[in-house]
C-alpha positions in Angstrom: 149.8 171.0 143.1 152.8 169.0 144.3 153.2 165.3 143.8 154.8 164.0 146.9 155.8 160.4 147.7 153.4 158.7 145.3 151.3 159.4 142.2 147.7 160.3 143.1 148.6 162.6 146.0 147.7 166.2 145.6 148.6 168.9 148.1 146.2 171.9 148.0 147.6 174.0 150.8 150.1 174.0 153.6 153.9 174.3 154.2 156.7 171.7 153.9 160.2 172.4 155.2 163.1 170.0 155.0 166.6 170.8 156.4 169.3 168.3 155.7 173.0 168.4 156.6 175.7 166.1 155.3 179.1 165.6 156.8 182.0 163.4 155.7 185.3 162.5 157.2 186.7 161.3 153.8 185.5 160.7 150.3 184.2 157.2 151.0 180.5 157.1 151.2 180.6 154.8 154.3 182.2 157.8 156.2 179.3 160.2 155.4 176.6 161.1 157.9 173.3 162.9 157.5 171.0 164.7 159.8 167.5 165.8 158.7 164.5 167.7 160.0 161.1 167.6 158.3 158.2 169.8 159.2 154.8 169.6 157.6 152.3 172.2 158.7 148.6 172.8 157.7 148.7 170.4 154.7 145.4 169.7 153.1 144.8 167.7 149.9 143.9 164.3 148.7 145.3 160.9 148.1 143.4 159.1 145.3 139.7 159.6 146.5 140.5 160.3 150.1 140.7 163.9 151.4 142.7 165.1 154.4 142.8 168.4 156.2 145.4 170.1 158.4 148.1 167.5 158.5 151.1 168.3 160.7 154.3 166.3 161.1 157.7 166.9 162.9 160.5 164.4 162.2 164.2 164.4 163.1 166.4 161.5 161.9 169.9 160.6 160.9 171.6 158.1 158.7 172.2 157.5 155.0 170.8 154.2 153.7 169.6 153.3 157.2 167.7 155.9 159.2 167.1 156.3 162.9 165.0 158.9 164.7 166.7 161.3 167.1 163.3 162.0 168.8 159.8 160.6 168.2 158.0 161.6 165.0 154.9 163.5 165.9 152.0 163.3 163.5 148.5 164.9 163.7 145.6 165.2 161.2 142.5 167.2 161.8 140.2 165.3 159.4 140.5 162.3 157.0 137.5 161.5 154.8 137.6 157.8 153.8 133.9 157.7 152.9 133.4 158.2 156.7 135.1 160.8 158.8 138.1 160.1 161.0 139.1 163.2 163.0 141.7 164.4 165.5 144.2 161.8 164.6 147.4 161.9 166.7 150.3 159.5 166.3 153.8 159.2 167.7 156.4 156.8 166.2 160.1 156.1 166.2 162.7 154.3 164.2 164.4 152.9 167.3 167.0 150.9 165.3 168.8 152.1 162.2 166.4 150.8 159.5 166.3 150.8 155.7 164.0 153.6 154.7 162.6 151.7 151.8 161.2 149.1 154.2 161.4 150.6 157.7 160.7 148.9 161.0 158.6 151.5 162.9 157.6 151.5 166.6 154.1 153.0 167.1 154.2 154.6 170.5 150.8 156.3 170.3 147.8 156.3 168.1 144.4 158.0 168.8 141.6 159.0 166.4 138.0 160.0 166.7 135.4 158.1 164.7 131.8 157.0 164.8 131.1 159.3 167.8 133.8 157.6 169.9 137.6 156.9 169.7 140.0 154.4 168.2 143.3 154.1 170.0 146.4 151.9 170.4 146.4 150.6 174.0 150.1 149.7 174.0 153.1 150.4 171.7 153.5 148.1 168.7 156.1 147.3 166.1 155.2 147.6 162.4 157.8 146.1 160.0 157.3 147.2 156.4 159.7 144.4 155.3 157.6 141.7 156.9 154.9 139.8 154.8 152.4 140.1 157.6 152.0 142.7 160.4 149.5 142.6 163.2 148.5 145.0 166.0 145.5 145.4 168.2 143.5 148.7 168.3 140.7 149.5 170.8 137.3 151.0 169.9 135.7 153.0 172.6 132.1 154.4 172.6 131.4 153.9 168.9 127.8 154.8 168.1 126.1 152.0 166.2 123.8 154.6 164.6 126.8 156.3 163.0 128.1 153.0 161.7 124.9 151.8 160.1 124.3 155.3 158.6 127.1 154.4 156.1 124.8 151.9 154.5 123.3 154.2 151.9 119.9 153.4 150.5 119.2 150.8 153.2 116.6 151.1 155.9 118.8 150.0 158.8 118.5 151.4 162.2 120.6 150.7 165.3 121.2 152.1 168.7 123.8 151.5 171.3 127.6 151.6 171.6 130.4 149.4 170.4 133.5 148.9 172.4 136.3 146.3 172.2 139.5 145.2 170.5 140.1 145.4 166.8 142.9 143.1 165.7 144.4 144.6 162.5 146.5 142.6 160.1 148.2 143.8 157.0 148.7 140.7 154.7 150.1 141.2 151.2 148.8 144.8 151.0 145.3 144.0 152.3 144.0 145.3 155.6 142.1 142.6 157.6 140.1 143.5 160.7 
């Protein structure tokens, strides 16, 4: 297994390729540049108790302490088990301005995922600033099956039928996700 980015993450299969080139015009670090390409393909594993399958990512960025994408970062994930299944996740994001990688400001261009028999998607691009104390964006639920949602209530005799559609305002406040 490979510990990557954080403790509790385990990679069971897949490929990771990172190519980085450094250039300098003189010995001072402020005159150095860096260009990197990262490709993840077919990664499967777990983060804590959550399992993921067939993760792919393509990223191309430049910068030293502050990074900027040369083209959008493309991300896809076939399956994510969070206690319920999220599948066919696709996302596109950019670092449009040079940003500190420890607390980046990311522009989410696209997000789409299948869940509860329907979809969850980002109807318009949004900015997510990891340095901000609070971030908010609005996702849209489409054709979620209520029967799939209530089935998560184990050992409860709950039945429901119909579909749920609408906006889901998502806020990250001090590490907590509030919907």
